DRENMIDREN-655424 format. One record per residue (C-alpha): residue number from 1; residue in one letter; x, y, z. Coordinates in Angstrom, 3 decimals, padded with zeros to 6 digits. Each point is the difference from the previous one (the first is absolute). Layout:
pt num:NUM residuo:A xx:X yy:Y zz:Z .
...
This chain:
pt num:1 residuo:M xx:000.000 yy:000.000 zz:000.000 .
pt num:2 residuo:A xx:001.491 yy:003.324 zz:-001.020 .
pt num:3 residuo:R xx:-000.844 yy:003.352 zz:-001.426 .
pt num:4 residuo:R xx:-000.241 yy:000.241 zz:-003.769 .
pt num:5 residuo:P xx:003.129 yy:000.929 zz:-001.991 .
pt num:6 residuo:R xx:000.172 yy:003.637 zz:-001.056 .
pt num:7 residuo:R xx:-001.137 yy:000.723 zz:-003.520 .
pt num:8 residuo:S xx:002.459 yy:001.532 zz:-002.422 .
pt num:9 residuo:A xx:-000.424 yy:003.629 zz:-001.092 .
pt num:10 residuo:A xx:-001.130 yy:-001.091 zz:-003.480 .
pt num:11 residuo:R xx:-003.053 yy:-001.762 zz:001.475 .
pt num:12 residuo:A xx:-000.816 yy:002.566 zz:002.710 .
pt num:13 residuo:T xx:-003.138 yy:001.186 zz:-001.791 .
pt num:14 residuo:E xx:-001.587 yy:-003.458 zz:-000.161 .
pt num:15 residuo:A xx:-002.962 yy:-000.779 zz:002.256 .
pt num:16 residuo:P xx:001.031 yy:-001.903 zz:003.136 .
pt num:17 residuo:A xx:-000.695 yy:-003.714 zz:000.086 .
pt num:18 residuo:P xx:-002.809 yy:-001.166 zz:002.312 .
pt num:19 residuo:V xx:001.031 yy:-001.062 zz:003.497 .
pt num:20 residuo:P xx:000.117 yy:-003.816 zz:000.176 .
pt num:21 residuo:E xx:-002.268 yy:-001.813 zz:002.443 .
pt num:22 residuo:T xx:002.863 yy:-002.144 zz:001.278 .
pt num:23 residuo:P xx:003.458 yy:001.216 zz:001.035 .
pt num:24 residuo:P xx:002.761 yy:000.271 zz:-002.613 .
pt num:25 residuo:Q xx:001.869 yy:-003.290 zz:000.024 .
pt num:26 residuo:V xx:003.623 yy:001.072 zz:-000.203 .
pt num:27 residuo:W xx:003.018 yy:-000.516 zz:002.210 .
pt num:28 residuo:L xx:003.371 yy:001.423 zz:000.930 .
pt num:29 residuo:P xx:002.191 yy:001.771 zz:-000.982 .
pt num:30 residuo:P xx:-001.848 yy:003.357 zz:-000.198 .
pt num:31 residuo:L xx:-001.534 yy:000.535 zz:-003.392 .
pt num:32 residuo:D xx:001.634 yy:003.398 zz:-000.426 .
pt num:33 residuo:G xx:003.698 yy:000.232 zz:-000.690 .
pt num:34 residuo:P xx:002.304 yy:002.667 zz:001.481 .
pt num:35 residuo:S xx:-001.053 yy:002.483 zz:-002.694 .
pt num:36 residuo:G xx:-003.686 yy:-000.434 zz:000.819 .
pt num:37 residuo:D xx:-000.742 yy:-001.845 zz:-003.252 .
pt num:38 residuo:P xx:-001.691 yy:-003.404 zz:-000.005 .
pt num:39 residuo:C xx:002.366 yy:-002.877 zz:000.707 .
pt num:40 residuo:P xx:000.461 yy:-001.943 zz:-003.271 .
pt num:41 residuo:Q xx:000.024 yy:-003.319 zz:001.902 .
pt num:42 residuo:A xx:-003.362 yy:000.632 zz:001.688 .
pt num:43 residuo:D xx:-002.056 yy:-002.143 zz:-002.383 .
pt num:44 residuo:D xx:002.476 yy:-002.883 zz:000.181 .
pt num:45 residuo:L xx:-000.006 yy:000.125 zz:003.796 .
pt num:46 residuo:A xx:-003.796 yy:000.107 zz:000.143 .
pt num:47 residuo:R xx:-000.293 yy:-003.043 zz:-002.288 .
pt num:48 residuo:L xx:002.652 yy:-001.873 zz:001.980 .
pt num:49 residuo:V xx:-001.722 yy:000.591 zz:003.342 .
pt num:50 residuo:A xx:-003.440 yy:-000.735 zz:-001.477 .
pt num:51 residuo:A xx:001.270 yy:-003.411 zz:-001.101 .
pt num:52 residuo:S xx:001.203 yy:-000.797 zz:003.525 .
pt num:53 residuo:E xx:-002.156 yy:-001.631 zz:002.650 .
pt num:54 residuo:V xx:001.956 yy:001.756 zz:002.753 .
pt num:55 residuo:G xx:-001.940 yy:002.631 zz:001.919 .
pt num:56 residuo:L xx:001.934 yy:003.259 zz:000.352 .
pt num:57 residuo:L xx:-000.720 yy:003.214 zz:001.874 .
pt num:58 residuo:A xx:002.150 yy:003.152 zz:000.091 .
pt num:59 residuo:L xx:-000.332 yy:002.266 zz:003.026 .
pt num:60 residuo:D xx:001.529 yy:003.436 zz:000.519 .
pt num:61 residuo:R xx:001.927 yy:001.207 zz:003.052 .
pt num:62 residuo:E xx:-003.218 yy:000.562 zz:001.936 .
pt num:63 residuo:L xx:-001.219 yy:-003.507 zz:-000.912 .
pt num:64 residuo:W xx:-002.643 yy:001.289 zz:-002.408 .
pt num:65 residuo:L xx:-000.845 yy:-002.024 zz:-003.100 .
pt num:66 residuo:R xx:001.762 yy:001.109 zz:-003.194 .
pt num:67 residuo:R xx:-000.373 yy:-002.902 zz:-002.422 .
pt num:68 residuo:A xx:-001.228 yy:-003.585 zz:-000.208 .
pt num:69 residuo:S xx:000.444 yy:-002.884 zz:-002.405 .
pt num:70 residuo:P xx:-002.995 yy:-001.675 zz:-001.673 .
pt num:71 residuo:A xx:000.315 yy:-002.993 zz:002.321 .
pt num:72 residuo:A xx:-000.170 yy:002.352 zz:002.989 .
pt num:73 residuo:V xx:-003.046 yy:001.774 zz:-001.432 .
pt num:74 residuo:S xx:-001.745 yy:-003.345 zz:-000.378 .
pt num:75 residuo:M xx:001.047 yy:-001.407 zz:003.382 .
pt num:76 residuo:L xx:-000.932 yy:003.083 zz:002.047 .
pt num:77 residuo:C xx:-002.982 yy:001.036 zz:-002.166 .
pt num:78 residuo:L xx:001.547 yy:003.449 zz:-000.357 .
pt num:79 residuo:Q xx:-001.852 yy:002.931 zz:-001.492 .
pt num:80 residuo:A xx:001.306 yy:003.222 zz:-001.500 .
pt num:81 residuo:S xx:-000.918 yy:001.754 zz:003.242 .
pt num:82 residuo:H xx:002.605 yy:-002.024 zz:001.916 .
pt num:83 residuo:L xx:002.814 yy:001.780 zz:-001.861 .
pt num:84 residuo:G xx:001.693 yy:002.512 zz:002.276 .
pt num:85 residuo:R xx:-001.602 yy:-001.377 zz:003.179 .
pt num:86 residuo:P xx:001.878 yy:-001.266 zz:003.097 .
pt num:87 residuo:L xx:000.747 yy:-003.691 zz:000.322 .
pt num:88 residuo:A xx:-002.330 yy:-000.212 zz:003.018 .
pt num:89 residuo:E xx:-002.943 yy:000.621 zz:-002.361 .
pt num:90 residuo:I xx:000.975 yy:-002.728 zz:-002.467 .
pt num:91 residuo:P xx:-002.041 yy:-003.204 zz:000.505 .
pt num:92 residuo:C xx:001.994 yy:-003.166 zz:000.614 .
pt num:93 residuo:P xx:-001.727 yy:-003.415 zz:000.096 .
pt num:94 residuo:L xx:003.159 yy:-001.893 zz:001.030 .
pt num:95 residuo:S xx:000.549 yy:-001.215 zz:003.564 .
pt num:96 residuo:P xx:001.757 yy:-000.107 zz:002.384 .
pt num:97 residuo:I xx:001.595 yy:003.245 zz:-001.133 .
pt num:98 residuo:D xx:000.005 yy:003.665 zz:000.943 .
pt num:99 residuo:L xx:001.148 yy:001.986 zz:-003.029 .
pt num:100 residuo:V xx:000.360 yy:003.296 zz:001.853 .
pt num:101 residuo:S xx:001.955 yy:-001.423 zz:002.938 .
pt num:102 residuo:D xx:002.437 yy:-001.845 zz:-002.273 .
pt num:103 residuo:A xx:000.387 yy:002.994 zz:-002.309 .
pt num:104 residuo:I xx:000.829 yy:002.281 zz:002.937 .
pt num:105 residuo:R xx:002.541 yy:-002.526 zz:001.263 .
pt num:106 residuo:V xx:001.739 yy:-000.076 zz:-003.391 .
pt num:107 residuo:R xx:-000.078 yy:003.797 zz:-000.242 .
pt num:108 residuo:D xx:001.539 yy:000.393 zz:003.456 .
pt num:109 residuo:T xx:002.619 yy:-002.749 zz:-000.278 .
pt num:110 residuo:L xx:000.623 yy:-000.272 zz:-003.780 .
pt num:111 residuo:A xx:-000.036 yy:-003.765 zz:000.635 .
pt num:112 residuo:P xx:-002.125 yy:-002.097 zz:-002.410 .
pt num:113 residuo:V xx:-002.864 yy:-002.043 zz:001.390 .
pt num:114 residuo:E xx:-001.458 yy:-003.199 zz:-001.448 .
pt num:115 residuo:R xx:-002.929 yy:-002.067 zz:001.236 .
pt num:116 residuo:E xx:-002.474 yy:-002.587 zz:-001.196 .
pt num:117 residuo:A xx:-003.700 yy:000.893 zz:-000.073 .
pt num:118 residuo:R xx:-003.217 yy:-001.648 zz:-001.067 .
pt num:119 residuo:H xx:-002.819 yy:001.243 zz:-002.215 .
pt num:120 residuo:P xx:-003.621 yy:-000.797 zz:000.948 .
pt num:121 residuo:D xx:-000.235 yy:-002.172 zz:-003.124 .
pt num:122 residuo:G xx:002.702 yy:-002.295 zz:001.435 .
pt num:123 residuo:R xx:003.008 yy:001.201 zz:-002.012 .
pt num:124 residuo:W xx:003.309 yy:000.699 zz:001.770 .
pt num:125 residuo:F xx:002.284 yy:002.928 zz:-000.869 .
pt num:126 residuo:L xx:003.535 yy:001.032 zz:000.875 .
pt num:127 residuo:V xx:-000.237 yy:003.717 zz:000.819 .
pt num:128 residuo:A xx:003.185 yy:002.109 zz:-000.103 .
pt num:129 residuo:F xx:000.600 yy:003.575 zz:001.157 .
pt num:130 residuo:R xx:003.114 yy:001.625 zz:-001.477 .
pt num:131 residuo:P xx:001.287 yy:003.545 zz:000.642 .
pt num:132 residuo:V xx:000.697 yy:002.240 zz:-002.998 .
pt num:133 residuo:C xx:003.009 yy:002.182 zz:000.822 .
pt num:134 residuo:T xx:001.763 yy:002.975 zz:-001.542 .
pt num:135 residuo:A xx:003.675 yy:000.055 zz:-000.941 .
pt num:136 residuo:D xx:000.872 yy:001.121 zz:003.545 .
pt num:137 residuo:H xx:-001.998 yy:-002.943 zz:001.453 .
pt num:138 residuo:S xx:-002.859 yy:002.116 zz:001.353 .
pt num:139 residuo:F xx:-003.556 yy:-001.355 zz:-000.158 .
pt num:140 residuo:D xx:-001.811 yy:001.020 zz:-003.198 .
pt num:141 residuo:G xx:-002.971 yy:-002.337 zz:000.004 .
pt num:142 residuo:L xx:-000.968 yy:-003.617 zz:000.264 .
pt num:143 residuo:A xx:-000.620 yy:-002.854 zz:-002.434 .
pt num:144 residuo:L xx:-002.500 yy:-002.626 zz:001.078 .
pt num:145 residuo:S xx:-000.319 yy:-003.245 zz:-001.931 .
pt num:146 residuo:W xx:-001.722 yy:-003.353 zz:000.374 .
pt num:147 residuo:V xx:000.389 yy:-003.292 zz:-001.849 .
pt num:148 residuo:D xx:-002.439 yy:-002.902 zz:-000.040 .
pt num:149 residuo:I xx:001.708 yy:-002.972 zz:001.702 .
pt num:150 residuo:S xx:-003.081 yy:-002.204 zz:000.270 .
pt num:151 residuo:R xx:001.360 yy:-002.728 zz:-002.267 .
pt num:152 residuo:F xx:003.190 yy:-000.233 zz:002.051 .
pt num:153 residuo:R xx:-002.006 yy:-000.343 zz:003.199 .
pt num:154 residuo:A xx:-002.228 yy:-002.580 zz:-001.671 .
pt num:155 residuo:A xx:003.107 yy:-001.982 zz:-000.903 .
pt num:156 residuo:E xx:001.209 yy:-000.063 zz:003.603 .
pt num:157 residuo:P xx:-002.103 yy:-003.039 zz:001.020 .
pt num:158 residuo:H xx:001.562 yy:-001.907 zz:-002.889 .
pt num:159 residuo:A xx:003.559 yy:000.954 zz:000.911 .
pt num:160 residuo:G xx:000.396 yy:-003.444 zz:001.476 .
pt num:161 residuo:H xx:000.544 yy:-002.060 zz:003.046 .
pt num:162 residuo:H xx:003.257 yy:001.775 zz:000.883 .
pt num:163 residuo:Q xx:-001.731 yy:003.292 zz:000.798 .
pt num:164 residuo:L xx:-002.468 yy:-001.781 zz:002.269 .
pt num:165 residuo:R xx:002.827 yy:-001.741 zz:001.811 .
pt num:166 residuo:A xx:001.884 yy:003.286 zz:000.374 .
pt num:167 residuo:L xx:-003.103 yy:001.627 zz:001.468 .
pt num:168 residuo:S xx:-000.447 yy:-002.828 zz:002.494 .
pt num:169 residuo:Q xx:003.679 yy:000.142 zz:000.921 .
pt num:170 residuo:R xx:-000.115 yy:003.736 zz:000.712 .
pt num:171 residuo:L xx:-003.161 yy:-000.507 zz:002.036 .
pt num:172 residuo:L xx:001.689 yy:-002.662 zz:002.124 .
pt num:173 residuo:E xx:003.047 yy:002.235 zz:000.470 .
pt num:174 residuo:A xx:-002.229 yy:002.820 zz:001.239 .
pt num:175 residuo:Q xx:-001.737 yy:-002.357 zz:002.417 .
pt num:176 residuo:E xx:003.331 yy:-001.269 zz:001.325 .
pt num:177 residuo:A xx:001.246 yy:003.562 zz:000.493 .
pt num:178 residuo:E xx:-003.095 yy:000.798 zz:002.062 .
pt num:179 residuo:R xx:000.509 yy:-003.143 zz:002.085 .
pt num:180 residuo:R xx:003.676 yy:000.819 zz:000.604 .
pt num:181 residuo:A xx:-000.930 yy:003.481 zz:001.206 .
pt num:182 residuo:L xx:-002.644 yy:-001.432 zz:002.326 .
pt num:183 residuo:A xx:002.385 yy:-002.666 zz:001.351 .
pt num:184 residuo:A xx:002.713 yy:002.613 zz:000.641 .
pt num:185 residuo:E xx:-002.392 yy:002.262 zz:001.908 .
pt num:186 residuo:M xx:-001.300 yy:-002.897 zz:002.087 .
pt num:187 residuo:H xx:003.536 yy:-001.117 zz:000.837 .
pt num:188 residuo:D xx:001.465 yy:003.442 zz:000.690 .
pt num:189 residuo:E xx:-002.861 yy:001.537 zz:001.964 .
pt num:190 residuo:I xx:-002.417 yy:-002.629 zz:001.277 .
pt num:191 residuo:G xx:002.770 yy:-002.521 zz:000.584 .
pt num:192 residuo:Q xx:002.005 yy:002.484 zz:002.087 .
pt num:193 residuo:L xx:-003.030 yy:000.961 zz:002.063 .
pt num:194 residuo:L xx:-000.826 yy:-003.659 zz:000.684 .
pt num:195 residuo:T xx:003.594 yy:-000.695 zz:001.029 .
pt num:196 residuo:G xx:-000.073 yy:002.959 zz:002.374 .
pt num:197 residuo:L xx:-003.320 yy:-001.135 zz:001.447 .
pt num:198 residuo:N xx:001.359 yy:-003.486 zz:000.567 .
pt num:199 residuo:L xx:003.035 yy:001.400 zz:001.851 .
pt num:200 residuo:L xx:-002.237 yy:002.154 zz:002.175 .
pt num:201 residuo:L xx:-002.165 yy:-002.953 zz:000.991 .
pt num:202 residuo:L xx:003.067 yy:-002.138 zz:000.780 .
pt num:203 residuo:S xx:001.325 yy:002.765 zz:002.224 .
pt num:204 residuo:I xx:-003.058 yy:-000.043 zz:002.279 .
pt num:205 residuo:D xx:000.592 yy:-001.771 zz:003.307 .
pt num:206 residuo:P xx:-003.411 yy:-000.864 zz:001.466 .
pt num:207 residuo:H xx:001.581 yy:-000.137 zz:003.443 .
pt num:208 residuo:G xx:001.986 yy:003.202 zz:-000.386 .
pt num:209 residuo:D xx:-000.656 yy:003.612 zz:000.876 .
pt num:210 residuo:A xx:-003.589 yy:001.008 zz:-000.769 .
pt num:211 residuo:A xx:001.057 yy:003.398 zz:-001.387 .
pt num:212 residuo:A xx:002.485 yy:-001.624 zz:-002.392 .
pt num:213 residuo:V xx:-002.604 yy:-002.498 zz:-001.179 .
pt num:214 residuo:A xx:-002.484 yy:002.833 zz:-000.591 .
pt num:215 residuo:A xx:002.595 yy:001.920 zz:-002.032 .
pt num:216 residuo:Y xx:000.741 yy:-003.033 zz:-002.183 .
pt num:217 residuo:L xx:-003.704 yy:-000.623 zz:-000.568 .
pt num:218 residuo:S xx:-000.578 yy:003.648 zz:-000.927 .
pt num:219 residuo:Q xx:002.797 yy:-000.162 zz:-002.578 .
pt num:220 residuo:A xx:-001.396 yy:-003.279 zz:-001.336 .
pt num:221 residuo:R xx:-003.424 yy:001.591 zz:-000.462 .
pt num:222 residuo:R xx:001.554 yy:002.889 zz:-001.941 .
pt num:223 residuo:T xx:001.826 yy:-002.478 zz:-002.225 .
pt num:224 residuo:V xx:-003.226 yy:-001.906 zz:-000.637 .
pt num:225 residuo:G xx:-001.649 yy:003.307 zz:-000.957 .
pt num:226 residuo:E xx:002.792 yy:000.691 zz:-002.497 .
pt num:227 residuo:L xx:-000.412 yy:-003.491 zz:-001.433 .
pt num:228 residuo:I xx:-003.730 yy:000.515 zz:-000.489 .
pt num:229 residuo:A xx:000.660 yy:003.316 zz:-001.748 .
pt num:230 residuo:R xx:002.625 yy:-001.516 zz:-002.331 .
pt num:231 residuo:V xx:-002.222 yy:-002.970 zz:-000.923 .
pt num:232 residuo:R xx:-002.900 yy:002.370 zz:-000.686 .
pt num:233 residuo:H xx:002.283 yy:002.158 zz:-002.150 .
pt num:234 residuo:L xx:001.120 yy:-003.013 zz:-002.046 .
pt num:235 residuo:S xx:-003.592 yy:-001.168 zz:-000.369 .
pt num:236 residuo:L xx:-001.103 yy:003.391 zz:-001.301 .
pt num:237 residuo:D xx:002.898 yy:000.077 zz:-002.480 .
pt num:238 residuo:L xx:-000.917 yy:-003.440 zz:-001.298 .
pt num:239 residuo:R xx:-003.703 yy:000.740 zz:-000.400 .
pt num:240 residuo:P xx:-002.065 yy:002.519 zz:001.976 .
pt num:241 residuo:P xx:-003.264 yy:-001.598 zz:001.223 .
pt num:242 residuo:M xx:-001.932 yy:003.162 zz:-000.818 .
pt num:243 residuo:L xx:000.589 yy:-000.623 zz:-003.713 .
pt num:244 residuo:D xx:-002.242 yy:-003.055 zz:000.263 .
pt num:245 residuo:D xx:-002.398 yy:001.506 zz:002.534 .
pt num:246 residuo:L xx:-000.438 yy:003.606 zz:-001.174 .
pt num:247 residuo:G xx:001.325 yy:000.193 zz:-003.555 .
pt num:248 residuo:L xx:002.499 yy:002.044 zz:-001.957 .
pt num:249 residuo:R xx:-000.831 yy:003.612 zz:000.863 .
pt num:250 residuo:P xx:000.263 yy:-000.156 zz:003.817 .
pt num:251 residuo:T xx:003.068 yy:-002.240 zz:-000.303 .
pt num:252 residuo:L xx:001.798 yy:002.553 zz:-002.178 .
pt num:253 residuo:D xx:-000.935 yy:002.770 zz:002.450 .
pt num:254 residuo:W xx:001.546 yy:-002.080 zz:002.784 .
pt num:255 residuo:L xx:003.079 yy:-000.805 zz:-002.098 .
pt num:256 residuo:A xx:000.626 yy:003.687 zz:-000.768 .
pt num:257 residuo:E xx:-000.276 yy:001.020 zz:003.664 .
pt num:258 residuo:R xx:002.229 yy:-002.857 zz:001.169 .
pt num:259 residuo:Y xx:002.577 yy:000.667 zz:-002.717 .
pt num:260 residuo:T xx:000.214 yy:003.715 zz:000.871 .
pt num:261 residuo:A xx:000.367 yy:-000.774 zz:003.706 .
pt num:262 residuo:Q xx:002.827 yy:-002.458 zz:-000.680 .
pt num:263 residuo:T xx:001.925 yy:001.856 zz:-002.723 .
pt num:264 residuo:R xx:-000.948 yy:003.692 zz:000.421 .
pt num:265 residuo:V xx:-000.812 yy:000.037 zz:-003.734 .
pt num:266 residuo:R xx:-003.354 yy:001.691 zz:-000.538 .
pt num:267 residuo:V xx:-002.474 yy:-001.851 zz:-002.211 .
pt num:268 residuo:H xx:-002.449 yy:002.027 zz:-002.124 .
pt num:269 residuo:L xx:-002.690 yy:-002.638 zz:-000.496 .
pt num:270 residuo:S xx:-002.876 yy:000.371 zz:-002.463 .
pt num:271 residuo:Q xx:-002.630 yy:-002.732 zz:-000.441 .
pt num:272 residuo:I xx:-002.855 yy:000.408 zz:-002.475 .
pt num:273 residuo:G xx:-002.644 yy:-002.557 zz:-000.841 .
pt num:274 residuo:I xx:001.251 yy:-002.752 zz:002.308 .
pt num:275 residuo:D xx:-002.652 yy:000.243 zz:002.742 .
pt num:276 residuo:R xx:-000.966 yy:-003.588 zz:-000.690 .
pt num:277 residuo:R xx:001.436 yy:-003.485 zz:000.156 .
pt num:278 residuo:F xx:001.994 yy:-001.518 zz:-002.836 .
pt num:279 residuo:S xx:001.173 yy:-003.569 zz:-000.464 .
pt num:280 residuo:P xx:002.376 yy:-001.083 zz:002.817 .
pt num:281 residuo:M xx:002.773 yy:-000.561 zz:-002.534 .
pt num:282 residuo:L xx:-000.329 yy:003.459 zz:-001.519 .
pt num:283 residuo:E xx:-000.053 yy:001.678 zz:003.407 .
pt num:284 residuo:L xx:003.108 yy:-001.914 zz:001.064 .
pt num:285 residuo:V xx:001.940 yy:000.871 zz:-003.163 .
pt num:286 residuo:V xx:-000.840 yy:003.715 zz:000.288 .
pt num:287 residuo:Y xx:001.045 yy:-000.023 zz:003.649 .
pt num:288 residuo:R xx:003.290 yy:-001.775 zz:-000.786 .
pt num:289 residuo:I xx:000.862 yy:002.383 zz:-002.851 .
pt num:290 residuo:I xx:-000.486 yy:003.051 zz:002.203 .
pt num:291 residuo:Q xx:001.746 yy:-001.602 zz:002.974 .
pt num:292 residuo:E xx:003.068 yy:-000.900 zz:-002.072 .
pt num:293 residuo:A xx:000.092 yy:003.375 zz:-001.760 .
pt num:294 residuo:L xx:-000.125 yy:001.833 zz:003.349 .
pt num:295 residuo:T xx:002.750 yy:-002.251 zz:001.355 .
pt num:296 residuo:N xx:002.208 yy:000.941 zz:-002.954 .
pt num:297 residuo:V xx:-000.703 yy:003.701 zz:000.590 .
pt num:298 residuo:A xx:001.080 yy:-000.293 zz:003.632 .
pt num:299 residuo:R xx:003.154 yy:-001.931 zz:-000.916 .
pt num:300 residuo:H xx:001.209 yy:001.788 zz:-003.101 .
pt num:301 residuo:A xx:-001.871 yy:003.193 zz:-000.944 .
pt num:302 residuo:E xx:001.418 yy:002.346 zz:002.662 .
pt num:303 residuo:T xx:-003.188 yy:002.050 zz:000.074 .
pt num:304 residuo:T xx:-002.526 yy:001.080 zz:002.630 .
pt num:305 residuo:E xx:-003.196 yy:-000.336 zz:-002.063 .
pt num:306 residuo:V xx:-001.619 yy:-002.547 zz:-002.291 .
pt num:307 residuo:T xx:-003.283 yy:000.049 zz:-001.927 .
pt num:308 residuo:V xx:-002.255 yy:-003.055 zz:-000.193 .
pt num:309 residuo:R xx:-003.099 yy:-000.004 zz:-002.204 .
pt num:310 residuo:V xx:-002.472 yy:-002.852 zz:-000.438 .
pt num:311 residuo:W xx:-003.061 yy:000.305 zz:-002.238 .
pt num:312 residuo:T xx:-002.331 yy:-001.967 zz:-002.237 .
pt num:313 residuo:E xx:-000.730 yy:000.846 zz:-003.606 .
pt num:314 residuo:N xx:-002.114 yy:-002.048 zz:-002.377 .
pt num:315 residuo:D xx:000.894 yy:-003.627 zz:000.718 .
pt num:316 residuo:Q xx:003.408 yy:000.634 zz:001.572 .
pt num:317 residuo:L xx:001.460 yy:000.914 zz:003.369 .
pt num:318 residuo:H xx:002.941 yy:002.398 zz:-000.228 .
pt num:319 residuo:V xx:002.874 yy:000.551 zz:002.423 .
pt num:320 residuo:L xx:002.559 yy:002.818 zz:-000.045 .
pt num:321 residuo:V xx:002.874 yy:000.380 zz:002.477 .
pt num:322 residuo:E xx:002.167 yy:003.022 zz:-000.747 .
pt num:323 residuo:D xx:002.848 yy:001.776 zz:001.778 .
pt num:324 residuo:Q xx:002.384 yy:002.842 zz:-000.828 .
pt num:325 residuo:G xx:003.022 yy:-001.679 zz:001.557 .
pt num:326 residuo:R xx:003.394 yy:-001.007 zz:-001.355 .
pt num:327 residuo:G xx:-001.358 yy:-002.328 zz:-002.712 .
pt num:328 residuo:F xx:002.050 yy:-002.506 zz:-001.973 .
pt num:329 residuo:D xx:000.774 yy:-001.122 zz:-003.535 .
pt num:330 residuo:P xx:-002.430 yy:-002.826 zz:-000.861 .
pt num:331 residuo:A xx:002.228 yy:-001.098 zz:-002.890 .
pt num:332 residuo:A xx:002.863 yy:-000.665 zz:002.419 .
pt num:333 residuo:L xx:-002.144 yy:-002.067 zz:002.362 .
pt num:334 residuo:D xx:-000.830 yy:-003.654 zz:-000.467 .
pt num:335 residuo:P xx:-003.540 yy:-000.217 zz:001.392 .
pt num:336 residuo:Y xx:000.373 yy:-003.724 zz:000.509 .
pt num:337 residuo:R xx:002.927 yy:000.541 zz:002.346 .
pt num:338 residuo:S xx:-002.274 yy:002.048 zz:002.229 .
pt num:339 residuo:S xx:-002.495 yy:-002.186 zz:001.818 .
pt num:340 residuo:G xx:-002.214 yy:003.043 zz:000.631 .
pt num:341 residuo:L xx:-000.318 yy:001.094 zz:-003.619 .
pt num:342 residuo:S xx:-000.166 yy:-003.619 zz:-001.116 .
pt num:343 residuo:G xx:-002.809 yy:-000.697 zz:002.438 .
pt num:344 residuo:M xx:-001.986 yy:002.975 zz:-001.259 .
pt num:345 residuo:S xx:000.532 yy:-000.967 zz:-003.623 .
pt num:346 residuo:E xx:-000.997 yy:-003.617 zz:000.523 .
pt num:347 residuo:R xx:-003.114 yy:000.793 zz:002.009 .
pt num:348 residuo:V xx:-001.225 yy:002.493 zz:-002.593 .
pt num:349 residuo:A xx:000.826 yy:-002.312 zz:-002.910 .
pt num:350 residuo:L xx:-001.809 yy:-002.953 zz:001.528 .
pt num:351 residuo:L xx:-003.149 yy:002.121 zz:000.323 .
pt num:352 residuo:G xx:000.230 yy:001.045 zz:-003.650 .
pt num:353 residuo:G xx:000.825 yy:003.610 zz:000.883 .
pt num:354 residuo:A xx:002.643 yy:002.495 zz:-001.102 .
pt num:355 residuo:L xx:002.810 yy:001.431 zz:002.139 .
pt num:356 residuo:T xx:002.132 yy:003.005 zz:-000.967 .
pt num:357 residuo:I xx:003.009 yy:001.269 zz:001.959 .
pt num:358 residuo:T xx:001.284 yy:003.415 zz:-001.069 .
pt num:359 residuo:S xx:003.045 yy:001.607 zz:001.603 .
pt num:360 residuo:A xx:003.138 yy:002.018 zz:-000.648 .
pt num:361 residuo:P xx:002.856 yy:001.020 zz:002.321 .
pt num:362 residuo:G xx:-000.926 yy:003.086 zz:001.970 .
pt num:363 residuo:V xx:-003.639 yy:000.253 zz:-001.122 .
pt num:364 residuo:G xx:-001.789 yy:-002.671 zz:002.017 .
pt num:365 residuo:T xx:-001.887 yy:-003.160 zz:-000.843 .
pt num:366 residuo:S xx:-003.510 yy:-000.777 zz:-001.220 .
pt num:367 residuo:I xx:-001.543 yy:-003.474 zz:000.269 .
pt num:368 residuo:R xx:-003.294 yy:-000.553 zz:-001.822 .
pt num:369 residuo:A xx:-002.141 yy:-003.100 zz:-000.133 .
pt num:370 residuo:A xx:-003.275 yy:-000.738 zz:-001.773 .
pt num:371 residuo:L xx:-001.786 yy:-003.136 zz:001.133 .
pt num:372 residuo:P xx:-003.205 yy:-001.577 zz:-001.316 .
pt num:373 residuo:L xx:-002.893 yy:000.219 zz:002.451 .
pt num:374 residuo:H xx:-000.830 yy:-003.649 zz:-000.684 .
pt num:375 residuo:P xx:003.296 yy:-001.925 zz:000.224 .
pt num:376 residuo:P xx:000.354 yy:-003.784 zz:-000.153 .
pt num:377 residuo:E xx:-001.442 yy:-001.864 zz:002.967 .
pt num:378 residuo:Q xx:003.355 yy:-001.292 zz:001.227 .
pt num:379 residuo:M xx:003.518 yy:001.306 zz:-000.392 .
pt num:380 residuo:P xx:002.425 yy:-002.815 zz:-000.858 .
pt num:381 residuo:G xx:002.947 yy:-000.376 zz:002.308 .
pt num:382 residuo:R xx:-001.271 yy:002.472 zz:002.606 .
pt num:383 residuo:P xx:-001.944 yy:-000.773 zz:003.126 .
pt num:384 residuo:G xx:-003.158 yy:002.047 zz:000.387 .
């Protein structure tokens, strides 16, 4: 979408052409050359882009729409009136995706962003946000593109037995990592408390001084109280009973309060459309994703605030955990070497959902998940 090329002086007296009902279907570079005359390659570029199935949008520095390719016009049902309007007013049927939030991130960081998103008709697209910079590397606009990857996703189930075995192996590794962490905590904390309690009880002389016996018993009671607190803490980490009894919303409220009290990281929690019960499996997966994401923030982000959003839209439940901390380079990280990221990925994949992790050094991390509201009845390899 672009303004019409300037007419030459020889044709200035001709009547102007009628305004088309649909936007002009042309693409970069600008149609006018440095002298202000029409770019001689404009027609070739327009034909080239028209023949492509790739959706393309060009935004200016303020993230207002400048041009669109024919595929973008068709996908977004654009009208001529959308030309020159901010990105926030451009309809987008893909999910889970927030065009404005990702565009602002690219504008502020100059770091490209890519994510997978789904169309209501079932097609999957790879959406890419790329900064357009001047010669001195300052932001001059943004190019947004999407490519249909449905056939590649459809081929995934036929990729063979090896992929299924690899998935199962990673799932078992994540389970073993969780068990090792639990065993270490039981040995280091509960085991030490039990040993201390045993020594206290052995030190009591029933025929000794009454005051000394009372002191030993008082210390033993305090140790028992600590043991009860530690066991309760481990139980809540494994699976909070309120998730089964009360549902997702009150459990997430409790998780946010407990997390802030323990870590001093403030949680900005927003929950929309989840004042009802979902399947136990879906509620557990959402809880685990948020729990693991918050744990990573406390361990690595070096920030004092984190945003958590949970909402329903159409037939999906969406999760967003976002911080403005130190971030990391996703390309340099093997997600399968991290039991936390691996666990999130496997849980989402087994429910037929989509997980996107976006980050860059110094600009924070965004974790998005879109999960079907009606997942399979049982998750293989995971206890309910």
